[in-house]
Phi, psi and omega in degrees: 000130184284158180298135179085354179279144178287136183298335178265319184277327179072007179141190187299314188280351181085161181293149182299327184293331177288314183291325183287327184287330185232071181297143177086347179268138178300144188302314184300320180292317180296318182293321178297321179296316181295321177298318179298319179294319179296317179296319179298318179297320180296320179298315179297321182294329183268358181299140182296145177288157175296130180295131177238152182204164178202180176060028180297136175215129181237132175244120179259123176250110183287128181269199185311140186302333181259005185273338187060019183248148173214140177275139179242125172249109188245113176263131182210152180243121175278132185234007179281111185304130177085351184295129177270347184231161169227138183248129179238125183291139170265112191300128178296140183095347177249143177257119185266139174216170172057039181285144170204156182223141181231140171282119188287341177287312186262342185077007183269147178292150179245150176288144178209163174205159177266128182231165178282166175298324179297317179291322178299319178297319184287337190247013174141359179228075187299344180262009183298138177293125183291337182270002184248146171271151187231143172273114179266115183258127176275109183294152181296332179204146176305145181300120180291151177299126183076006182241201188214162170231109186263129179227154173242117179257125182244123180208160177242130178254146167245120185207097184291344178279336181264328184225115187206170177259139175233090187068233178268009181253139170261146184232130171246107187236100189209133175281125185244118179266338176295140190281337182236125188214156171218145176233125181254124180285157174299155179303136177087359181262142179249147181286130176260315180202155176210127187270358178247130179306123189217156165282149173234131181206172181255143173284173182299331180264011172094359177288151179277133179238133176250124186224142185202162174245133177274120182258352179265168180283342183269160174293151180271123178278070189291133172225117178242135176238139182214156179227157173291162177128007178282130181297150179303153186240127172237117183291130180221121180256143181293142178258347176233156182290320181076188182292151179294147181215153181294335178241117182266166178299321181297317181292327176295318179299320179293317183289336182257022174278153183289099184297322182297331182275346179295132189246022175277133177217154185215144177231125180258142177234085179299136174272192177310125186299338178292342180271345184060017185251152177209143173266159177205158164226144175227141183255143189208136177253129177250124181232005181281123182302137177090347182281130181226012178223149170239133182245126175245105181278122183284132181297148174300135181094350178249158172228150186241147176212164175053044178287145175209164182208149180228140170276105189297331182296330184236345185085003182292134175279132186257160177285131182229135177227151171248115183242161169261172184301322181296316179295324180297317180296320179300327180276355180073027180260146181243120182284351179088001177204158182297136176224151175270174180296335183260356179298136175276134177227126173272125184246122178250129180252140179209163179304132182304137182290137177263162181304131179082003181242175177202164175228147178246121184251147168238119183249128182243134182212164171238130181244154169235126184209096184288342182278334186245349177221116188202173174252125181239102187066236179263005186246138172284137179235125175239118185224093190214142179277139177247125179256348183273161178294324186235124185220145177219146174235123179256110185294155177299155179302133178091005179244149180223143184292139173237349177201140175215121184287334181249136178306135183221152169272124183254131180214178180237128178287163180304332180274005177093353180284145183273135182244133174246123183248125182244128178240125183241108181276005181255153179274054174208177182275155169242140180263101184272123175244119180239135171237139183220155177234162178291149175278131179289127182278000000 
């Protein structure tokens, strides 16, 4: 480009691409039109992405029966790459107080403010309802590409239409769109009725908690009724083993854990069924202080390859090794379950978790398992137990489901592959059997 020439016009007559594209139009008019188009393209390019999120979990703690107030502890993961903020709607009809926000990785408080729907749209949530006020959370770090930003929002709502007294009964009547929820009754209150299939368990201080996962596409029209009259609770743990029994205290503790709050999820990507191989990734949160390793014990009959791991909170790639049981013992590491000398164990190392902090890991692996993934005649067969609350199987390109033993939500990924999503609200395994056939071209 010569000295004094405009970078866009290139000289008096303007660039050839402008004149060639709009023949018969005077150059100044054509150039003005092209500038307008370029500016318009730039505006579209800079438009904020649609806010995305996942792993939502809400715990409602009902306060005094005559207060109409309940505390909300809302865990959510922001997944919009590069986003510096996360927006949370303040529900219309409820009066919010006592708000605070914490970064779940570091345990540190985050800055927040209440903004209008218009401001939320302009700053990162283009689908925000204009008639709603929004909690704008300043994330501890922009969401890394392929990663997450986990936050805990703590607030108290006052809403007499959702939480009220009916004689000597308290009623919590609220439509819940979040898929994983828990409701904790006031101290001394006993559950009378709940219209949504739920787990019932006690909190550490003896309050009754109702917890559930929504498996339908619609919001749950939850109605809980409770009355006073629950006997006082004194926690007492056994000091001796006692006589053997078919159900142990340990198994009871496992069965009575809050399934909705469990955050393990897994996605399988079966390859050509003649190879018996499939890739997968599973996400896992570690919050136990001092823990700096994750152990994935490979099932008997399976073999693992290409393991990798990412710290989702930062996008950092982690150290991954595949060891056998003998090597694990030499290093003084405990996989948390019995292993033989030849058992394969994938070991992921990360900075040890500190008190009040947590890390979210994504582990990716490729497995080969001829017993559970195979071709039978013209049909693909997937026969595998799922132990996590949330599981998905993405069929190979060109295949479509013809049978599923466990109810699944069926959808299509952007690349055209069919996805089956299984949600298990129980603290046990489900044996998923899928059969699929090729799509006729």
